[in-house]
C-alpha positions as CSV (number, residue, x, y, z in Angstrom):
1,M,0.0,-0.2,-0.4
2,S,2.6,2.7,0.9
3,N,4.3,2.2,-2.5
4,F,1.8,3.6,-4.4
5,I,0.8,6.4,-1.8
6,D,4.7,7.0,-1.6
7,Q,4.4,7.2,-6.0
8,L,1.5,10.2,-6.0
9,K,3.8,12.0,-3.0
10,I,1.2,12.2,-0.6
11,S,3.5,11.4,2.2
12,S,2.8,14.4,4.1
13,V,-1.3,14.5,4.1
14,N,-1.6,14.7,7.5
15,Q,0.3,18.3,7.7
16,A,-1.3,21.6,6.8
17,V,-0.5,22.8,3.4
18,S,-1.6,25.8,1.5
19,T,-1.1,27.2,-2.0
20,G,-4.3,28.2,-2.8
21,Q,-4.3,25.3,-5.3
22,F,-4.3,23.6,-2.7
23,W,-6.0,24.0,1.0
24,I,-5.9,21.2,4.2
25,G,-7.0,23.7,6.9
26,S,-4.7,23.6,9.7
27,S,-7.1,24.0,12.9
28,G,-10.3,22.0,11.7
29,P,-10.1,18.5,13.2
30,I,-8.4,15.2,11.2
31,I,-10.6,13.3,9.6
32,P,-9.0,9.6,9.9
33,S,-9.8,7.1,6.6
34,Y,-9.9,4.2,6.4
35,S,-9.6,1.7,4.2
36,P,-12.9,-0.8,3.7
37,V,-10.4,-3.4,2.1
38,D,-8.6,-4.5,5.7
39,G,-10.2,-2.1,8.1
40,S,-6.4,-0.4,8.1
41,L,-5.8,3.8,8.5
42,I,-4.5,4.9,5.7
43,A,-4.2,8.5,7.0
44,N,-4.9,11.3,9.1
45,V,-6.3,14.8,6.9
46,Y,-6.7,17.4,8.3
47,T,-10.1,19.7,7.4
48,A,-10.7,23.6,6.5
49,D,-11.8,26.0,9.7
50,E,-13.5,29.0,9.1
51,N,-10.6,30.9,8.3
52,G,-9.3,27.9,5.8
53,F,-12.8,28.2,4.0
54,E,-12.6,32.0,4.1
55,T,-9.2,32.0,2.5
56,V,-10.0,29.7,-0.3
57,V,-13.5,31.4,-1.3
58,R,-11.5,35.2,-1.6
59,K,-8.6,33.7,-3.2
60,A,-11.1,32.1,-6.3
61,G,-12.5,34.9,-6.3
62,E,-9.7,37.5,-6.8
63,V,-8.1,34.9,-9.4
64,F,-11.0,34.3,-11.6
65,P,-10.5,37.7,-13.3
66,V,-7.1,36.6,-14.3
67,W,-7.8,33.0,-15.3
68,R,-10.8,33.7,-17.2
69,K,-8.5,36.3,-19.4
70,W,-6.7,33.2,-20.6
71,P,-7.4,32.1,-23.9
72,A,-9.9,29.4,-23.8
73,P,-6.9,27.2,-25.7
74,K,-4.3,28.0,-23.5
75,R,-6.8,27.0,-20.3
76,G,-7.5,23.9,-22.4
77,D,-3.4,23.2,-22.4
78,I,-3.1,23.0,-18.7
79,V,-5.7,20.3,-18.3
80,R,-4.5,18.3,-21.8
81,Q,-1.2,18.1,-19.5
82,I,-3.4,17.4,-16.7
83,G,-4.6,14.1,-18.1
84,N,-1.2,13.9,-19.0
85,K,0.3,13.8,-16.1
86,L,-2.3,11.6,-14.6
87,R,-1.4,8.8,-17.7
88,E,1.8,9.1,-15.6
89,K,0.2,8.3,-12.2
90,K,-2.8,5.9,-13.2
91,E,-1.9,2.9,-12.0
92,A,-0.2,4.6,-8.6
93,L,-4.2,6.9,-8.0
94,G,-6.0,3.5,-10.0
95,K,-5.2,1.3,-6.9
96,L,-5.7,4.7,-4.4
97,V,-9.0,4.8,-5.5
98,S,-9.7,0.7,-4.7
99,F,-8.1,0.7,-1.5
100,E,-9.4,4.0,-0.5
101,M,-13.3,3.5,-1.6
102,G,-13.3,-0.1,-2.3
103,K,-14.4,-0.6,-5.9
104,S,-12.3,-3.5,-8.1
105,L,-8.9,-2.3,-9.4
106,Q,-10.4,-2.6,-12.6
107,E,-12.9,-0.2,-11.3
108,G,-10.6,1.9,-9.8
109,L,-8.0,1.7,-12.6
110,G,-11.2,2.7,-14.8
111,E,-12.3,5.9,-12.9
112,V,-8.9,7.1,-13.5
113,Q,-9.6,6.4,-17.1
114,E,-12.1,8.3,-17.1
115,M,-10.5,11.4,-15.9
116,I,-8.4,11.1,-18.8
117,D,-10.8,10.8,-21.0
118,I,-12.6,14.3,-19.8
119,C,-9.4,16.3,-19.9
120,D,-9.2,15.2,-23.9
121,F,-12.9,15.6,-24.2
122,A,-12.3,19.0,-22.8
123,V,-9.0,19.9,-24.9
124,G,-10.9,19.8,-27.8
125,L,-13.9,21.6,-26.4
126,S,-11.6,24.5,-25.5
127,R,-12.2,25.7,-29.0
128,Q,-15.5,24.9,-29.7
129,L,-17.0,27.3,-27.1
130,Y,-19.8,28.1,-29.9
131,G,-22.2,31.0,-29.9
132,L,-25.1,30.9,-32.4
133,S,-25.6,34.0,-34.7
134,M,-29.4,35.0,-35.6
135,H,-30.9,37.1,-38.2
136,S,-32.3,40.5,-37.1
137,E,-35.4,42.0,-37.4
138,R,-34.9,44.9,-38.0
139,P,-32.6,46.0,-40.9
140,G,-28.6,47.2,-40.7
141,H,-28.5,45.1,-37.4
142,R,-26.7,41.9,-36.0
143,M,-27.8,39.6,-33.6
144,Y,-25.6,36.6,-32.0
145,E,-25.1,35.0,-28.5
146,Q,-21.9,34.0,-26.6
147,W,-20.9,32.7,-23.9
148,H,-18.8,33.8,-20.9
149,P,-17.3,32.0,-17.9
150,M,-19.4,32.7,-14.4
151,G,-17.0,32.9,-11.7
152,V,-16.2,30.4,-9.0
153,V,-17.8,27.0,-9.4
154,G,-17.6,24.9,-6.3
155,I,-17.5,20.9,-6.7
156,I,-19.2,18.6,-4.2
157,S,-18.7,14.7,-4.8
158,A,-19.0,11.6,-3.3
159,F,-17.5,8.6,-2.1
160,N,-18.3,6.0,-4.7
161,F,-16.3,8.2,-7.2
162,P,-14.2,9.8,-5.3
163,V,-11.7,11.7,-8.1
164,A,-13.9,10.9,-12.2
165,V,-16.2,13.0,-11.1
166,W,-15.0,15.8,-9.9
167,S,-13.2,15.8,-12.9
168,W,-16.3,16.1,-15.2
169,N,-16.7,19.2,-13.1
170,A,-13.8,20.5,-12.9
171,A,-11.5,20.3,-16.4
172,L,-14.9,21.3,-18.4
173,A,-15.0,24.6,-15.5
174,W,-11.7,25.4,-16.2
175,V,-12.0,25.1,-19.8
176,C,-15.0,27.4,-19.8
177,G,-12.7,30.0,-17.5
178,N,-14.1,29.5,-14.1
179,T,-11.9,29.1,-11.3
180,C,-13.1,25.3,-8.6
181,I,-13.7,24.6,-5.0
182,W,-13.7,20.9,-4.3
183,K,-15.1,19.4,-1.6
184,P,-14.7,15.6,-2.0
185,S,-16.5,13.0,0.4
186,E,-14.8,12.7,4.1
187,K,-14.9,9.5,3.2
188,T,-12.5,9.3,0.4
189,P,-10.3,12.5,1.2
190,L,-7.2,10.9,0.1
191,C,-8.0,10.4,-2.8
192,A,-8.7,14.5,-3.2
193,V,-5.5,14.8,-1.5
194,A,-3.3,13.0,-4.5
195,V,-5.1,14.3,-7.2
196,Q,-4.8,17.6,-5.5
197,H,-0.6,17.4,-5.6
198,I,-0.8,16.0,-9.3
199,V,-2.6,19.3,-10.4
200,A,-0.7,21.7,-8.2
201,E,2.6,20.0,-10.0
202,V,1.0,21.1,-13.3
203,F,-0.4,24.7,-12.5
204,S,3.0,25.6,-10.8
205,D,5.2,24.5,-13.9
206,N,3.0,27.0,-16.5
207,N,2.4,29.6,-13.8
208,V,-1.2,29.3,-12.8
209,P,-2.0,31.7,-10.8
210,D,-3.2,30.7,-6.7
211,G,-6.5,29.9,-6.2
212,V,-7.9,28.6,-9.6
213,G,-8.2,25.1,-8.4
214,C,-8.6,24.7,-4.7
215,L,-8.9,21.6,-2.1
216,L,-11.4,22.3,0.8
217,I,-11.8,19.2,3.2
218,G,-14.6,18.5,6.3
219,D,-18.0,17.2,6.6
220,Y,-21.5,17.7,5.2
221,T,-20.9,21.7,7.2
222,I,-18.3,22.9,4.2
223,G,-21.1,21.7,1.9
224,Q,-23.3,23.5,3.9
225,K,-21.0,26.7,3.4
226,I,-20.5,26.6,-0.2
227,S,-24.3,26.2,-1.2
228,N,-25.0,29.0,0.9
229,D,-21.8,31.7,-0.6
230,D,-23.1,34.2,-3.1
231,R,-20.0,34.4,-4.8
232,I,-20.1,30.9,-5.4
233,A,-21.8,30.7,-9.2
234,L,-22.5,27.4,-9.5
235,V,-22.3,25.3,-7.0
236,S,-22.4,20.9,-8.8
237,A,-23.5,17.9,-6.4
238,T,-23.1,14.5,-6.6
239,G,-24.9,12.6,-3.8
240,S,-28.0,11.4,-2.5
241,T,-31.6,12.8,-3.3
242,R,-31.4,14.2,0.2
243,M,-28.5,15.9,0.0
244,G,-29.6,17.4,-3.3
245,K,-32.8,18.7,-2.5
246,A,-30.8,20.9,1.1
247,V,-28.2,22.3,-1.8
248,A,-31.2,23.0,-4.3
249,A,-32.8,25.1,-1.5
250,A,-29.8,26.8,-0.2
251,V,-28.5,28.0,-3.7
252,A,-31.9,28.5,-5.4
253,G,-32.6,30.9,-1.8
254,R,-29.9,33.0,-2.5
255,L,-30.8,32.9,-6.6
256,G,-27.6,31.0,-7.5
257,R,-27.4,27.8,-10.0
258,S,-27.0,24.6,-9.4
259,L,-26.2,21.2,-11.0
260,L,-27.2,18.1,-9.2
261,E,-27.2,14.5,-10.2
262,L,-28.5,12.8,-7.3
263,G,-29.4,9.0,-6.5
264,G,-30.9,6.6,-8.8
265,N,-33.5,3.5,-8.7
266,N,-32.5,2.1,-11.6
267,A,-34.1,-0.7,-13.9
268,I,-33.5,-3.6,-17.1
269,I,-36.5,-4.5,-18.5
270,V,-35.7,-8.0,-20.0
271,S,-38.4,-8.7,-22.9
272,A,-38.8,-12.2,-24.2
273,E,-37.2,-11.4,-26.7
274,A,-34.3,-10.4,-25.3
275,D,-30.8,-12.4,-26.0
276,L,-30.7,-13.9,-22.0
277,D,-27.0,-14.2,-22.6
278,I,-26.2,-11.1,-22.8
279,A,-29.2,-9.8,-20.5
280,I,-27.3,-11.9,-17.8
281,I,-24.0,-10.0,-18.4
282,A,-25.7,-7.1,-17.6
283,C,-28.0,-7.3,-14.9
284,V,-24.9,-9.0,-13.2
285,F,-22.2,-6.1,-13.9
286,G,-25.0,-3.6,-13.2
287,A,-26.2,-5.0,-9.7
288,V,-22.5,-5.9,-8.0
289,G,-20.3,-3.8,-10.0
290,T,-19.1,-1.2,-7.1
291,A,-21.2,-3.6,-4.2
292,G,-23.9,-1.6,-5.4
293,Q,-22.9,1.4,-5.1
294,R,-23.1,3.0,-7.9
295,C,-26.0,5.7,-9.3
296,T,-26.3,4.0,-11.7
297,T,-26.1,0.6,-10.1
298,T,-29.2,-1.6,-11.4
299,R,-31.7,-2.0,-8.4
300,R,-35.3,-3.8,-10.2
301,L,-35.7,-6.3,-13.2
302,I,-38.6,-6.6,-14.5
303,V,-38.5,-9.9,-16.4
304,H,-41.4,-11.4,-18.8
305,H,-42.9,-13.6,-17.4
306,S,-42.5,-16.3,-20.4
307,V,-39.0,-16.5,-19.8
308,Y,-38.8,-15.4,-16.1
309,D,-38.4,-19.2,-14.7
310,T,-35.7,-19.1,-17.3
311,F,-33.9,-15.6,-16.1
312,R,-34.3,-16.2,-12.5
313,D,-32.1,-19.5,-12.5
314,K,-29.6,-18.4,-15.1
315,L,-29.1,-15.6,-12.4
316,V,-29.4,-17.6,-9.1
317,N,-26.7,-19.7,-10.7
318,V,-24.2,-16.1,-11.8
319,Y,-24.4,-15.3,-8.1
320,R,-23.4,-18.6,-6.9
321,Q,-20.3,-17.7,-8.7
322,L,-19.5,-14.3,-7.1
323,R,-16.2,-14.1,-5.6
324,I,-16.3,-11.6,-2.8
325,G,-13.1,-10.2,-1.4
326,N,-10.4,-7.7,-1.7
327,P,-10.9,-5.4,-4.4
328,L,-6.9,-5.4,-5.5
329,D,-7.1,-8.9,-6.2
330,T,-8.4,-9.2,-9.8
331,E,-9.7,-12.9,-9.7
332,N,-12.8,-11.0,-7.0
333,H,-16.1,-9.6,-8.1
334,V,-16.9,-7.9,-5.3
335,G,-15.4,-5.7,-2.7
336,P,-16.6,-4.3,0.0
337,L,-19.1,-1.2,1.2
338,I,-17.8,1.9,2.1
339,D,-17.9,1.6,6.1
340,R,-20.0,0.4,8.7
341,Q,-22.7,2.4,8.7
342,A,-23.7,1.4,4.9
343,V,-23.6,-2.0,5.9
344,E,-26.2,-1.4,8.4
345,S,-28.5,0.1,5.7
346,Y,-27.5,-3.1,3.6
347,L,-29.1,-5.4,6.3
348,E,-32.0,-3.0,7.0
349,A,-33.4,-3.3,3.9
350,I,-33.3,-7.1,3.8
351,K,-35.2,-6.7,6.7
352,K,-37.7,-4.3,5.4
353,C,-38.1,-6.3,2.1
354,R,-38.7,-10.1,3.9
355,E,-41.5,-7.8,6.4
356,E,-43.0,-6.7,2.9
357,G,-43.3,-9.9,1.3
358,G,-40.0,-10.0,-0.3
359,K,-38.8,-13.5,-1.1
360,F,-34.8,-13.8,-1.3
361,I,-34.1,-16.7,-4.0
362,A,-29.8,-15.5,-3.5
363,E,-29.4,-14.6,0.1
364,G,-27.8,-11.7,2.1
365,G,-25.6,-11.4,4.5
366,V,-22.4,-10.0,5.7
367,M,-19.2,-12.0,4.9
368,E,-17.2,-13.2,8.1
369,G,-13.7,-14.9,8.5
370,E,-10.4,-14.4,7.3
371,G,-10.2,-11.7,5.0
372,F,-13.1,-10.2,5.9
373,E,-11.8,-8.8,9.3
374,S,-13.5,-4.8,8.2
375,G,-16.7,-5.9,8.4
376,C,-17.7,-4.1,5.3
377,Y,-18.1,-6.8,2.9
378,V,-21.7,-8.2,2.3
379,K,-23.4,-11.0,0.3
380,P,-24.8,-9.6,-2.6
381,C,-28.8,-10.6,-2.9
382,I,-31.9,-11.3,-5.2
383,A,-35.2,-11.1,-3.6
384,E,-38.5,-11.7,-5.8
385,V,-40.8,-8.3,-5.4
386,S,-44.0,-6.9,-6.0
387,P,-43.0,-4.3,-7.8
388,D,-45.2,-1.4,-5.2
389,M,-43.6,-2.6,-2.2
390,P,-42.3,0.3,-0.2
391,I,-38.6,-0.9,-0.5
392,V,-39.2,-0.9,-3.9
393,Q,-39.2,3.1,-4.3
394,T,-35.9,3.6,-2.6
395,E,-32.8,3.5,-3.4
396,T,-29.9,1.5,-1.6
397,F,-26.4,1.7,-1.7
398,A,-25.6,-1.6,-2.1
399,P,-26.0,-5.2,-3.5
400,I,-29.5,-5.8,-3.5
401,V,-31.6,-6.5,-6.9
402,Y,-35.3,-6.5,-7.1
403,L,-36.9,-9.7,-9.7
404,M,-40.1,-8.9,-11.0
405,K,-42.5,-9.9,-13.2
406,Y,-44.6,-7.8,-16.4
407,D,-47.0,-9.4,-19.2
408,T,-46.7,-6.5,-21.3
409,L,-44.2,-3.7,-22.3
410,E,-46.5,-0.4,-21.7
411,Q,-46.7,-2.2,-18.5
412,A,-43.1,-3.0,-17.8
413,I,-42.2,1.1,-18.7
414,R,-44.7,1.9,-16.1
415,I,-43.4,0.0,-13.8
416,Q,-40.1,1.2,-14.7
417,N,-41.1,4.7,-14.3
418,G,-42.8,4.4,-11.0
419,V,-40.5,5.5,-8.9
420,P,-39.7,8.9,-7.9
421,Q,-35.7,8.6,-9.2
422,G,-35.3,9.1,-12.7
423,L,-31.1,8.2,-13.8
424,S,-30.4,5.1,-15.8
425,S,-32.7,2.4,-17.5
426,S,-32.1,-0.1,-20.5
427,I,-34.0,-2.8,-22.2
428,M,-33.1,-5.9,-23.2
429,T,-34.6,-6.7,-26.7
430,L,-33.8,-8.0,-30.2
431,N,-37.5,-6.4,-30.8
432,L,-37.2,-3.0,-32.7
433,R,-40.2,-1.7,-32.4
434,E,-39.6,-2.6,-28.2
435,A,-36.7,-0.6,-28.5
436,E,-37.9,2.2,-29.9
437,L,-41.2,2.0,-28.3
438,F,-38.7,2.2,-24.8
439,L,-36.5,4.9,-26.5
440,S,-39.9,6.9,-27.0
441,A,-41.6,10.1,-25.6
442,E,-43.9,7.1,-24.0
443,G,-41.2,4.8,-23.4
444,S,-38.4,5.7,-20.3
445,D,-38.3,8.6,-18.1
446,C,-35.0,8.1,-17.6
447,G,-31.4,11.1,-18.5
448,I,-29.9,7.9,-19.5
449,A,-31.9,5.1,-22.1
450,N,-30.2,2.2,-23.2
451,V,-31.1,-0.9,-25.4
452,N,-28.8,-4.5,-25.5
453,I,-26.1,-3.0,-22.7
454,G,-26.8,-2.4,-18.9
455,T,-27.9,1.0,-16.6
456,S,-23.9,1.5,-16.1
457,G,-20.9,2.4,-18.2
458,A,-22.2,6.0,-18.7
459,E,-19.2,7.6,-21.9
460,I,-17.9,11.0,-21.5
461,G,-19.1,11.6,-24.9
462,G,-22.8,11.9,-23.9
463,A,-24.3,14.2,-20.9
464,F,-24.7,12.0,-17.7
465,G,-27.7,12.5,-15.4
466,G,-31.4,12.2,-14.5
467,E,-35.0,13.6,-14.2
468,K,-37.1,13.8,-11.2
469,E,-35.2,13.0,-7.7
470,T,-32.1,12.4,-9.7
471,G,-32.2,16.0,-9.7
472,G,-32.2,17.3,-13.6
473,G,-28.5,18.5,-13.6
474,R,-26.3,17.2,-16.6
475,E,-22.2,16.6,-16.9
476,S,-19.5,15.5,-18.2
477,G,-20.1,15.3,-22.7
478,S,-22.6,16.8,-25.0
479,D,-23.2,20.4,-24.7
480,A,-23.3,20.0,-20.8
481,W,-20.6,22.4,-20.9
482,K,-22.6,25.6,-21.0
483,N,-23.8,24.8,-17.3
484,Y,-20.6,26.5,-16.5
485,M,-21.4,29.4,-18.8
486,R,-23.4,32.4,-18.7
487,R,-25.3,33.1,-21.9
488,Q,-25.4,36.4,-23.5
489,T,-27.5,37.9,-26.7
490,N,-25.6,40.6,-28.4
491,T,-27.2,43.3,-31.2
492,I,-24.9,44.7,-33.0
493,N,-27.1,47.9,-34.7
494,W,-24.5,49.4,-37.3
495,S,-27.4,50.9,-39.8
496,T,-27.2,55.2,-39.5
497,S,-30.8,55.0,-37.8
498,L,-32.0,53.7,-34.4
499,P,-35.7,52.0,-35.6
500,L,-37.5,51.5,-32.6
501,A,-40.2,48.6,-31.3
502,Q,-43.9,49.1,-32.0
503,G,-43.1,51.4,-34.4
504,I,-42.7,54.4,-31.6
505,H,-41.0,57.7,-33.3
506,F,-39.1,60.8,-31.3
507,N,-39.6,63.8,-33.6
508,I,-35.2,65.0,-32.9
C-alpha cells in the first residue's frame, strides 16, 4: 500500500498545506481515512476551518478575473497536461481509489481513465465554445449570442466516485474560464489529496495563478457553506437525493445556480425477445459492480413472464459463482461496502424487504472470517418482489437487486417509470419496435435509456444525469459545458438610423 502512496507524493497528508491551489486547513478536526478493504488506517487528514474556508473562497474569487483572460485554448492546454500527468499516475491513483473506496482495481483504474478521457474531451472543447448568430428583424442590425465564464464553481463529490465526477466538472469549468473549489466526500479524502497534488504540480509548472483549483476537506458543514455562499456562482453536487434537496434549496434561496446529479433506482427490462446470455451479463455487472454503490447500479429487474423462470435460474446460478474479497485482487468480482454504516443500511433493507413480503432467492448477509476483518463485505442478494412494495421505491446503496414479472411492454415501462428517481434505464430486446417504444417519449422517463447494454458504464461523450429526484443536472459530455457559463445575447446596430420597437418615433 505504501508504495503507491509514495508514487503519488502524498506522504505529508497529515500536515497543513496552503498554496491557494491546494488547501487543507490546519485548525479543523482531523479526519481519519480507513480502508474498507482491511480496516486499516491509511492516513489522518486535516479539515478546513472557518478561516481556511474564507481564504479559499476569497482567493478563488480574486483570481477569477485573471484566469478568465487566459485564452480558452491555453486553458485547454493546462487541462491537457493534467490528463498526461494522470496517465503517468494512473496505476498508483487507481490503486488508491480501490484501496480507500473499496471498488475493484479494474474499476479504480477505469475511474482514473474517465478522468483522462474528460481531459481529452475538454481540450477539444476549449476551441469549440460556440455561440449562435441570428437574423435581426431590424435592417442594419446583427444579432448573436456568446458564452462567458460564470466565476467560482463549487464541486461537491461523493465517495463512490472519489475522483472521476470531480474531473467531469473541473475539466469543463476550467476550459470555460472558471475557478473551482472542490469539497470531496469525507469518506475518501486521500484520493482528493492525491489528485490535488497532481493538479498543483501542473499548475506550478505553467505559472497558473493560485486559487484556480482549490480543495476544501471537511464534513457536510463545508458543503452547507459552499451552498449558502453567494460568491460561488454554481454549485455542482453529486450524492443522495436528500443532500441534493438541501443544496438546491440553499442555492435557490440566494438565486444561485445548481447542477444536481443525485440518486438512482435503475431498472433493466428483460423482454421475451431478449438475448438472455447478454441480459444476464448486463444485469449481474449492473447489480454487483462497485458492490452496488453506483448511482447507476441496477436495482430492479423487470422480466417478461414467459422467460422469467429461465432468467431467474440463470441469474441465481451466476450469483453462486461470484467471488467476494479484496478488490485489489483482480480475481474477485465484489469488494466491500464503504463502511459499517453502509452495511447497516444493507441489512435494514433486507429486513424491510422480508417484512413487506419479498422472497430472497439468493440470500444476503455479512461475510465473516479471514480476509473480511473490516466488517464491510456483504453478499450480493436477489429478492422476488412486487413492484409496488415500498422498499422497491427506495435506493439502498448496496448489492440488493429486486426481481419482478411483467406481461406487456407498456406495463413494464409503467413499472420502470413508477419510482421517484429517473437516472438510468435499459431494455434487453432484439425487437426493433420494442426498443424504439422504450426510447420514445412514451417510454423511459430517465436521463439515460439504453438498449442491450446495462444501466451503468456511461461514456464521456454523452451528457450524464437524470430526471425527477435525480436532480435534472447534466455533467460530462455533449453540451454540458453550458452549465458552467452564462449566456449573453448581443445586438449590433451598424445602420445610420435607430428603428424602435412597436413603431415608436421621436421627432428629433
